[in-house]
Backbone as JSON Lines, residues from 0, in Angstrom:
{"i":0,"aa":"X","n":[-66.94,98.14,-8.46],"ca":[-67.82,98.51,-7.41],"c":[-67.67,100.05,-7.4]}
{"i":1,"aa":"X","n":[-66.65,100.69,-7.05],"ca":[-66.42,102.08,-6.7],"c":[-67.21,102.82,-7.93]}
{"i":2,"aa":"X","n":[-67.01,102.47,-9.24],"ca":[-67.69,103.06,-10.16],"c":[-69.09,103.28,-10.11]}
{"i":3,"aa":"X","n":[-69.83,101.88,-9.61],"ca":[-71.36,101.98,-9.4],"c":[-71.54,103.06,-7.97]}
{"i":4,"aa":"X","n":[-70.92,102.66,-7.16],"ca":[-70.89,103.6,-6.12],"c":[-71.02,105.18,-6.22]}
{"i":5,"aa":"X","n":[-69.73,105.39,-7.07],"ca":[-69.6,106.95,-7.37],"c":[-70.92,107.14,-8.22]}
{"i":6,"aa":"X","n":[-71.22,106.68,-9.27],"ca":[-72.29,106.91,-10.25],"c":[-73.86,106.98,-9.33]}
{"i":7,"aa":"X","n":[-73.75,106.23,-8.49],"ca":[-75.31,106.23,-7.44],"c":[-75.0,107.43,-6.51]}
{"i":8,"aa":"X","n":[-74.1,107.78,-6.02],"ca":[-73.81,109.02,-5.57],"c":[-73.99,110.25,-6.23]}
{"i":9,"aa":"X","n":[-73.72,110.16,-7.29],"ca":[-73.84,111.26,-8.15],"c":[-75.44,111.39,-8.6]}
{"i":10,"aa":"X","n":[-76.14,110.51,-8.53],"ca":[-77.37,110.6,-9.16],"c":[-78.12,110.9,-7.69]}
{"i":11,"aa":"X","n":[-77.78,110.26,-6.61],"ca":[-78.46,111.01,-5.47],"c":[-78.12,112.76,-5.33]}
{"i":12,"aa":"X","n":[-77.06,112.93,-5.49],"ca":[-76.62,114.42,-5.22],"c":[-77.62,115.24,-6.15]}
{"i":13,"aa":"X","n":[-77.59,114.64,-7.57],"ca":[-78.63,115.54,-8.54],"c":[-80.11,115.45,-8.07]}
{"i":14,"aa":"X","n":[-80.46,114.31,-7.33],"ca":[-81.71,114.49,-7.08],"c":[-82.14,115.45,-6.3]}
{"i":15,"aa":"X","n":[-81.39,115.3,-5.2],"ca":[-81.26,116.36,-3.91],"c":[-81.2,118.0,-4.54]}
{"i":16,"aa":"X","n":[-80.57,118.28,-5.26],"ca":[-80.48,119.22,-6.07],"c":[-81.53,119.87,-6.64]}
{"i":17,"aa":"X","n":[-82.16,118.97,-7.31],"ca":[-83.23,119.06,-8.38],"c":[-84.29,119.39,-7.27]}
{"i":18,"aa":"X","n":[-84.64,118.93,-6.07],"ca":[-85.55,118.91,-5.35],"c":[-85.52,120.16,-4.43]}
{"i":19,"aa":"X","n":[-84.31,120.62,-4.08],"ca":[-84.23,121.83,-3.42],"c":[-84.63,122.91,-4.09]}
{"i":20,"aa":"X","n":[-84.82,122.77,-5.61],"ca":[-85.19,124.13,-6.24],"c":[-86.78,124.21,-6.57]}
{"i":21,"aa":"X","n":[-87.2,123.3,-5.68],"ca":[-88.74,123.23,-6.24],"c":[-89.36,124.17,-4.92]}
{"i":22,"aa":"X","n":[-90.65,125.0,-5.61],"ca":[-91.36,125.82,-4.67],"c":[-93.0,125.29,-4.35]}
{"i":23,"aa":"X","n":[-93.64,125.6,-3.39],"ca":[-94.89,125.29,-3.46],"c":[-95.59,126.37,-3.28]}
{"i":24,"aa":"X","n":[-96.99,126.26,-3.39],"ca":[-98.26,127.08,-3.45],"c":[-99.26,126.3,-3.31]}
{"i":25,"aa":"X","n":[-99.86,126.37,-2.24],"ca":[-101.26,125.26,-2.05],"c":[-102.64,126.3,-1.97]}
{"i":26,"aa":"X","n":[-103.45,125.66,-2.73],"ca":[-104.76,126.26,-2.2],"c":[-105.63,125.19,-1.45]}
{"i":27,"aa":"X","n":[-106.18,125.69,-0.44],"ca":[-107.05,124.78,0.55],"c":[-108.13,125.36,0.22]}
{"i":28,"aa":"X","n":[-109.41,124.44,0.84],"ca":[-110.63,125.16,1.25],"c":[-111.01,126.34,2.29]}
{"i":29,"aa":"X","n":[-109.78,126.27,2.95],"ca":[-109.77,127.77,3.96],"c":[-109.14,128.93,3.61]}
{"i":30,"aa":"X","n":[-108.4,128.87,2.39],"ca":[-107.5,129.81,1.95],"c":[-106.22,129.51,1.01]}
{"i":31,"aa":"X","n":[-105.53,130.37,0.51],"ca":[-104.66,130.24,-0.15],"c":[-103.13,130.82,0.72]}
{"i":32,"aa":"X","n":[-102.2,129.93,0.42],"ca":[-100.89,130.14,1.02],"c":[-99.8,130.04,0.47]}
{"i":33,"aa":"X","n":[-98.92,130.75,0.4],"ca":[-97.24,130.44,-0.03],"c":[-96.36,129.66,0.74]}
{"i":34,"aa":"X","n":[-95.91,128.85,0.44],"ca":[-94.72,128.16,1.53],"c":[-93.81,129.51,1.64]}
{"i":35,"aa":"X","n":[-93.42,129.63,3.06],"ca":[-92.53,130.07,3.31],"c":[-91.24,129.93,2.72]}
{"i":36,"aa":"X","n":[-90.36,131.29,2.31],"ca":[-89.01,130.99,1.73],"c":[-88.04,130.03,2.38]}
{"i":37,"aa":"X","n":[-87.49,129.39,1.57],"ca":[-86.47,128.26,1.95],"c":[-85.1,129.2,2.08]}
{"i":38,"aa":"X","n":[-84.29,128.54,3.29],"ca":[-82.9,129.08,3.42],"c":[-82.06,128.14,3.98]}
{"i":39,"aa":"X","n":[-80.88,128.26,4.27],"ca":[-80.11,127.21,4.64],"c":[-80.79,126.53,5.8]}
{"i":40,"aa":"X","n":[-81.16,127.18,6.87],"ca":[-82.14,126.61,8.24],"c":[-83.23,127.16,8.14]}
{"i":41,"aa":"X","n":[-84.24,126.1,7.91],"ca":[-85.92,126.56,7.81],"c":[-85.99,127.45,8.94]}
{"i":42,"aa":"X","n":[-87.02,128.4,8.85],"ca":[-87.35,128.81,10.03],"c":[-88.31,128.12,10.96]}
{"i":43,"aa":"X","n":[-88.28,128.37,12.24],"ca":[-89.07,127.71,13.18],"c":[-90.59,128.32,13.27]}
{"i":44,"aa":"X","n":[-90.29,129.65,12.8],"ca":[-91.92,130.49,12.64],"c":[-91.56,131.47,11.42]}
{"i":45,"aa":"X","n":[-92.56,131.62,10.92],"ca":[-92.82,132.36,9.46],"c":[-94.0,132.88,9.68]}
{"i":46,"aa":"X","n":[-94.45,133.64,8.54],"ca":[-95.81,134.3,8.36],"c":[-96.37,133.84,6.9]}
{"i":47,"aa":"X","n":[-97.66,133.68,6.56],"ca":[-98.26,133.22,5.6],"c":[-99.36,133.87,5.27]}
{"i":48,"aa":"X","n":[-100.21,133.9,4.24],"ca":[-101.44,134.74,4.41],"c":[-102.39,133.34,4.18]}
{"i":49,"aa":"X","n":[-103.14,133.57,4.91],"ca":[-104.51,132.44,5.09],"c":[-105.87,132.95,5.0]}
{"i":50,"aa":"X","n":[-106.8,132.35,5.13],"ca":[-108.35,132.94,5.0],"c":[-108.25,133.93,6.23]}
{"i":51,"aa":"X","n":[-107.48,133.9,7.27],"ca":[-107.57,134.88,8.53],"c":[-106.88,136.22,8.14]}
{"i":52,"aa":"X","n":[-105.94,136.09,7.08],"ca":[-105.23,137.41,6.97],"c":[-103.8,136.85,7.24]}
{"i":53,"aa":"X","n":[-103.1,137.72,7.36],"ca":[-101.29,137.2,7.6],"c":[-101.43,136.44,9.0]}
{"i":54,"aa":"X","n":[-100.86,135.26,9.06],"ca":[-100.83,134.44,10.56],"c":[-99.36,134.18,10.68]}
{"i":55,"aa":"X","n":[-99.25,133.62,11.82],"ca":[-97.82,132.75,12.03],"c":[-97.88,131.46,11.56]}
{"i":56,"aa":"X","n":[-97.08,130.97,11.1],"ca":[-96.89,129.13,10.71],"c":[-95.61,129.03,10.88]}
{"i":57,"aa":"X","n":[-95.63,127.56,11.07],"ca":[-94.13,127.11,11.24],"c":[-93.33,126.85,10.3]}
{"i":58,"aa":"X","n":[-92.37,126.22,10.22],"ca":[-91.39,126.21,9.16],"c":[-92.03,125.38,7.82]}
{"i":59,"aa":"X","n":[-92.77,124.31,8.24],"ca":[-93.61,123.68,6.97],"c":[-94.8,124.44,6.64]}
{"i":60,"aa":"X","n":[-95.24,125.57,7.06],"ca":[-96.79,126.43,6.67],"c":[-97.68,126.17,7.16]}
{"i":61,"aa":"X","n":[-97.4,125.49,8.32],"ca":[-98.76,124.86,9.28],"c":[-98.96,125.97,10.29]}
{"i":62,"aa":"X","n":[-100.5,126.68,10.06],"ca":[-100.77,127.48,11.44],"c":[-100.51,127.03,12.43]}
{"i":63,"aa":"X","n":[-100.1,128.06,13.45],"ca":[-99.7,128.03,14.74],"c":[-100.9,128.78,15.46]}
{"i":64,"aa":"X","n":[-100.91,128.23,16.62],"ca":[-102.08,128.56,17.49],"c":[-101.63,128.92,18.9]}
{"i":65,"aa":"X","n":[-102.47,129.88,19.72],"ca":[-102.3,129.88,21.25],"c":[-103.46,129.42,21.77]}
{"i":66,"aa":"X","n":[-102.97,129.05,23.08],"ca":[-104.37,128.37,24.09],"c":[-104.57,129.36,25.27]}
{"i":67,"aa":"X","n":[-105.94,129.75,25.28],"ca":[-106.52,130.67,26.4],"c":[-106.04,130.14,27.88]}
{"i":68,"aa":"X","n":[-105.9,129.06,28.02],"ca":[-105.52,128.43,29.48],"c":[-104.1,128.56,29.52]}
{"i":69,"aa":"X","n":[-103.35,128.8,28.75],"ca":[-101.92,129.33,29.31],"c":[-101.7,130.48,29.72]}
{"i":70,"aa":"X","n":[-100.83,130.69,30.6],"ca":[-100.49,131.86,31.45],"c":[-99.36,132.48,30.66]}
{"i":71,"aa":"X","n":[-99.27,133.9,30.46],"ca":[-98.28,134.3,29.79],"c":[-97.11,134.48,30.57]}
{"i":72,"aa":"X","n":[-96.03,134.3,29.97],"ca":[-94.72,134.36,30.87],"c":[-94.53,133.39,32.0]}
{"i":73,"aa":"X","n":[-95.4,132.18,32.17],"ca":[-95.44,131.59,33.02],"c":[-94.36,130.39,32.81]}
{"i":74,"aa":"X","n":[-93.89,130.38,31.6],"ca":[-92.92,129.06,31.49],"c":[-93.44,127.88,31.36]}
{"i":75,"aa":"X","n":[-94.85,127.72,31.44],"ca":[-95.35,126.23,31.4],"c":[-96.36,126.47,30.24]}
{"i":76,"aa":"X","n":[-96.99,125.27,29.57],"ca":[-97.88,125.07,28.98],"c":[-98.94,124.45,29.71]}
{"i":77,"aa":"X","n":[-100.43,124.92,29.57],"ca":[-101.32,124.2,30.36],"c":[-101.71,123.07,29.31]}
{"i":78,"aa":"X","n":[-101.4,122.73,28.15],"ca":[-101.79,121.76,27.27],"c":[-100.9,120.37,27.67]}
{"i":79,"aa":"X","n":[-101.44,119.4,28.53],"ca":[-100.54,118.25,28.9],"c":[-101.37,117.04,28.12]}
{"i":80,"aa":"X","n":[-100.72,116.0,28.57],"ca":[-101.17,114.5,28.23],"c":[-102.06,114.67,27.2]}
{"i":81,"aa":"X","n":[-103.4,114.09,27.17],"ca":[-103.93,113.8,25.75],"c":[-104.14,115.28,24.91]}
{"i":82,"aa":"X","n":[-104.13,116.24,25.39],"ca":[-104.26,117.49,24.95],"c":[-103.1,117.71,23.68]}
{"i":83,"aa":"X","n":[-101.88,117.31,24.03],"ca":[-100.76,117.23,23.33],"c":[-100.79,116.41,22.07]}
{"i":84,"aa":"X","n":[-101.81,115.73,22.06],"ca":[-102.08,114.43,20.76],"c":[-102.8,115.44,19.73]}
{"i":85,"aa":"X","n":[-103.74,116.15,20.33],"ca":[-104.6,116.99,19.39],"c":[-104.06,118.29,19.02]}
{"i":86,"aa":"X","n":[-102.87,119.21,19.97],"ca":[-102.18,120.06,19.93],"c":[-100.92,119.87,20.25]}
{"i":87,"aa":"X","n":[-100.14,119.78,19.23],"ca":[-98.78,119.36,19.56],"c":[-98.04,120.57,19.78]}
{"i":88,"aa":"X","n":[-96.82,120.52,20.4],"ca":[-96.3,121.99,20.58],"c":[-95.63,122.25,19.61]}
{"i":89,"aa":"X","n":[-95.04,123.43,19.18],"ca":[-94.33,124.0,18.23],"c":[-93.03,124.1,18.81]}
{"i":90,"aa":"X","n":[-92.03,123.08,18.2],"ca":[-90.82,122.91,18.87],"c":[-89.53,123.67,18.06]}
{"i":91,"aa":"X","n":[-88.57,123.74,18.83],"ca":[-87.23,124.29,18.23],"c":[-86.1,123.48,18.41]}
{"i":92,"aa":"X","n":[-85.15,123.23,17.75],"ca":[-83.97,122.68,17.81],"c":[-83.01,123.45,18.99]}
{"i":93,"aa":"X","n":[-81.87,123.05,19.15],"ca":[-80.91,123.61,20.28],"c":[-80.73,125.01,19.44]}
{"i":94,"aa":"X","n":[-80.59,125.85,20.51],"ca":[-79.99,127.2,19.94],"c":[-81.24,128.23,19.82]}
{"i":95,"aa":"X","n":[-81.21,129.5,19.38],"ca":[-82.47,130.08,19.2],"c":[-83.46,129.82,18.16]}
{"i":96,"aa":"X","n":[-84.76,130.18,18.59],"ca":[-85.53,129.86,17.1],"c":[-85.27,131.0,16.01]}
{"i":97,"aa":"X","n":[-85.39,130.39,14.84],"ca":[-85.22,131.21,13.68],"c":[-86.65,131.81,13.24]}
{"i":98,"aa":"X","n":[-86.71,132.78,12.91],"ca":[-87.85,133.49,12.47],"c":[-87.77,134.38,11.24]}
{"i":99,"aa":"X","n":[-88.94,134.3,10.47],"ca":[-89.12,135.14,9.17],"c":[-90.29,135.83,9.09]}
{"i":100,"aa":"X","n":[-90.13,137.23,9.36],"ca":[-91.53,138.0,9.13],"c":[-92.34,138.18,10.51]}
{"i":101,"aa":"X","n":[-91.78,137.47,11.81],"ca":[-92.56,137.35,12.83],"c":[-91.83,138.72,13.74]}
{"i":102,"aa":"X","n":[-92.72,139.27,14.05],"ca":[-92.48,140.82,15.13],"c":[-92.5,140.55,16.53]}
{"i":103,"aa":"X","n":[-93.54,139.93,16.7],"ca":[-93.41,139.67,18.36],"c":[-92.28,138.91,18.73]}
{"i":104,"aa":"X","n":[-91.98,139.0,20.33],"ca":[-90.96,138.41,21.04],"c":[-90.99,136.7,21.08]}
{"i":105,"aa":"X","n":[-89.81,136.35,20.3],"ca":[-89.88,134.93,20.45],"c":[-88.99,134.27,21.15]}
{"i":106,"aa":"X","n":[-89.61,133.15,21.99],"ca":[-88.47,132.57,23.24],"c":[-88.69,131.01,23.27]}
{"i":107,"aa":"X","n":[-88.42,130.46,24.1],"ca":[-88.74,128.9,24.31],"c":[-88.66,128.72,25.89]}
{"i":108,"aa":"X","n":[-89.57,127.56,26.03],"ca":[-89.73,127.05,27.3],"c":[-89.48,125.62,27.24]}
{"i":109,"aa":"X","n":[-89.14,124.9,28.43],"ca":[-88.63,123.6,28.31],"c":[-90.18,122.67,28.81]}
{"i":110,"aa":"X","n":[-90.65,121.92,28.17],"ca":[-91.71,121.01,28.33],"c":[-91.5,120.11,29.46]}
{"i":111,"aa":"X","n":[-92.41,119.81,30.39],"ca":[-92.29,118.28,31.15],"c":[-91.63,117.38,30.56]}
{"i":112,"aa":"X","n":[-91.82,117.23,28.99],"ca":[-90.97,115.93,28.48],"c":[-89.87,116.27,28.05]}
{"i":113,"aa":"X","n":[-89.25,117.59,28.49],"ca":[-87.98,117.66,27.98],"c":[-87.89,118.5,26.63]}
{"i":114,"aa":"X","n":[-88.72,118.78,25.83],"ca":[-88.45,119.45,24.43],"c":[-88.58,120.9,24.61]}
{"i":115,"aa":"X","n":[-88.31,121.58,23.56],"ca":[-88.02,123.03,23.72],"c":[-89.17,123.46,22.78]}
{"i":116,"aa":"X","n":[-90.15,124.2,23.33],"ca":[-91.64,124.68,22.8],"c":[-91.12,126.21,22.68]}
{"i":117,"aa":"X","n":[-91.4,126.46,21.52],"ca":[-91.26,127.83,20.89],"c":[-92.4,128.75,21.66]}
{"i":118,"aa":"X","n":[-92.37,129.93,22.05],"ca":[-93.24,130.94,22.6],"c":[-93.2,132.15,21.77]}
{"i":119,"aa":"X","n":[-94.14,132.8,21.99],"ca":[-94.58,134.28,21.19],"c":[-95.01,135.05,22.0]}
{"i":120,"aa":"X","n":[-94.31,136.18,22.5],"ca":[-94.88,136.69,23.63],"c":[-95.37,136.55,24.91]}
{"i":121,"aa":"X","n":[-94.27,135.51,24.91],"ca":[-94.58,134.61,26.23],"c":[-95.85,133.5,26.31]}
{"i":122,"aa":"X","n":[-96.34,133.5,25.14],"ca":[-97.17,132.39,25.12],"c":[-96.85,130.95,24.32]}
{"i":123,"aa":"X","n":[-96.92,129.9,24.62],"ca":[-96.47,128.81,24.14],"c":[-97.29,128.47,22.93]}
{"i":124,"aa":"X","n":[-96.52,128.08,21.95],"ca":[-97.26,127.8,20.47],"c":[-97.73,126.2,20.39]}
{"i":125,"aa":"X","n":[-98.76,126.24,19.41],"ca":[-99.32,124.71,18.96],"c":[-99.34,124.6,17.56]}
{"i":126,"aa":"X","n":[-99.6,123.25,17.11],"ca":[-100.21,123.16,15.81],"c":[-101.56,122.49,16.26]}
{"i":127,"aa":"X","n":[-102.31,122.31,15.31],"ca":[-103.67,121.68,15.45],"c":[-103.75,120.41,14.52]}
{"i":128,"aa":"X","n":[-103.68,119.25,15.06],"ca":[-103.68,117.79,14.37],"c":[-104.49,117.61,13.19]}
{"i":129,"aa":"X","n":[-105.55,118.45,13.13],"ca":[-106.56,118.25,11.9],"c":[-106.13,119.3,10.83]}
{"i":130,"aa":"X","n":[-105.44,120.04,11.03],"ca":[-104.75,121.0,9.92],"c":[-104.12,120.14,9.05]}
{"i":131,"aa":"X","n":[-104.32,119.94,7.75],"ca":[-103.43,118.86,7.05],"c":[-102.86,119.81,5.96]}
{"i":132,"aa":"X","n":[-102.9,120.93,5.73],"ca":[-102.13,121.43,4.71],"c":[-101.69,122.84,4.89]}
{"i":133,"aa":"X","n":[-100.72,123.38,4.54],"ca":[-100.17,124.66,4.89],"c":[-101.38,125.72,4.38]}
{"i":134,"aa":"X","n":[-101.82,126.72,5.3],"ca":[-102.81,127.21,5.34],"c":[-104.04,127.14,6.1]}
{"i":135,"aa":"X","n":[-104.01,125.65,6.44],"ca":[-105.35,125.48,7.0],"c":[-105.62,126.23,8.67]}
{"i":136,"aa":"X","n":[-106.88,126.53,8.88],"ca":[-106.87,127.1,10.12],"c":[-107.98,126.44,10.84]}
{"i":137,"aa":"X","n":[-108.23,125.18,10.73],"ca":[-109.42,124.43,11.27],"c":[-109.52,124.52,12.63]}
{"i":138,"aa":"X","n":[-108.31,124.64,13.44],"ca":[-108.5,124.91,14.9],"c":[-109.14,126.5,15.27]}
{"i":139,"aa":"X","n":[-109.1,126.86,14.41],"ca":[-109.4,128.54,14.81],"c":[-110.93,128.63,15.53]}
{"i":140,"aa":"X","n":[-110.89,129.2,16.92],"ca":[-111.81,129.45,17.45],"c":[-112.38,128.03,18.62]}
{"i":141,"aa":"X","n":[-111.57,127.01,18.2],"ca":[-111.81,125.63,18.96],"c":[-112.13,125.82,20.17]}
{"i":142,"aa":"X","n":[-113.36,125.46,20.66],"ca":[-114.12,125.35,22.27],"c":[-113.68,126.89,22.6]}
{"i":143,"aa":"X","n":[-113.59,128.06,21.74],"ca":[-113.4,129.12,21.92],"c":[-112.48,129.73,22.93]}
{"i":144,"aa":"X","n":[-111.41,128.65,22.78],"ca":[-109.96,128.9,23.62],"c":[-108.56,128.44,22.5]}
{"i":145,"aa":"X","n":[-109.03,128.39,21.35],"ca":[-107.65,128.21,20.55],"c":[-107.65,129.3,19.39]}
{"i":146,"aa":"X","n":[-106.81,129.86,19.06],"ca":[-106.45,130.73,18.38],"c":[-105.08,131.14,17.42]}
{"i":147,"aa":"X","n":[-105.75,131.37,16.1],"ca":[-104.15,131.53,15.43],"c":[-103.89,133.02,15.78]}
{"i":148,"aa":"X","n":[-102.64,133.39,15.22],"ca":[-101.94,134.73,15.96],"c":[-101.22,135.44,14.57]}
{"i":149,"aa":"X","n":[-101.58,136.77,14.91],"ca":[-100.67,137.3,13.85],"c":[-99.21,137.44,14.15]}
{"i":150,"aa":"X","n":[-98.65,138.29,13.35],"ca":[-97.09,138.17,13.39],"c":[-96.5,139.1,14.5]}
{"i":151,"aa":"X","n":[-97.55,139.97,15.03],"ca":[-97.03,140.42,16.57],"c":[-97.12,139.77,17.52]}
{"i":152,"aa":"X","n":[-97.87,138.48,17.62],"ca":[-98.07,137.42,18.47],"c":[-99.45,137.73,19.22]}
{"i":153,"aa":"X","n":[-100.4,138.45,18.33],"ca":[-101.75,138.7,19.09],"c":[-102.84,137.8,18.33]}
{"i":154,"aa":"X","n":[-103.68,137.13,19.11],"ca":[-104.51,136.39,18.99],"c":[-105.44,136.86,17.83]}
{"i":155,"aa":"X","n":[-105.79,136.05,16.92],"ca":[-107.05,136.53,15.9],"c":[-108.34,135.84,16.29]}
{"i":156,"aa":"X","n":[-109.16,136.66,16.74],"ca":[-110.53,135.98,17.21],"c":[-111.57,136.09,16.33]}
{"i":157,"aa":"X","n":[-111.23,136.34,14.86],"ca":[-112.26,136.17,13.8],"c":[-112.54,134.85,13.38]}
{"i":158,"aa":"X","n":[-113.85,134.51,13.52],"ca":[-113.98,132.96,13.03],"c":[-113.84,132.65,11.69]}
{"i":159,"aa":"X","n":[-113.26,131.14,11.7],"ca":[-112.52,130.72,10.46],"c":[-113.91,130.79,9.57]}
{"i":160,"aa":"X","n":[-113.78,130.82,8.53],"ca":[-114.44,130.82,7.19],"c":[-114.81,129.82,6.88]}
């Protein structure tokens, strides 16, 4: 029994090691993006090239958005209830958010649900539920109030291609 367990554990360890070395590059209808570099702790925010230029993405390479109805440095999100099912908050674990390539001021606020939402230059950050692959920017300009952002944290108002 111990031999089987040892063999299974060794096989599992080798599988995990093999998967760790894999990289990814994805082409989408909205542009091409390379997955952010991996490290011991994945970044909460990174940058990637999209059809709108270099934009901020989460640790999985998904585009990050700001909402015009949010008030800078208010410590609150204006997206609540049903809004959050379409525009989920970018969240951080405990501690300071990890960033790669982002030059704006990164922080966190605590949402009404008690989660830690990442902010950039005082603005809460969101994902778009219809973005399905890294580099998608399908939420760009949605209702003329949702925008992807550049590494400095400034909204990009260019329409999506």
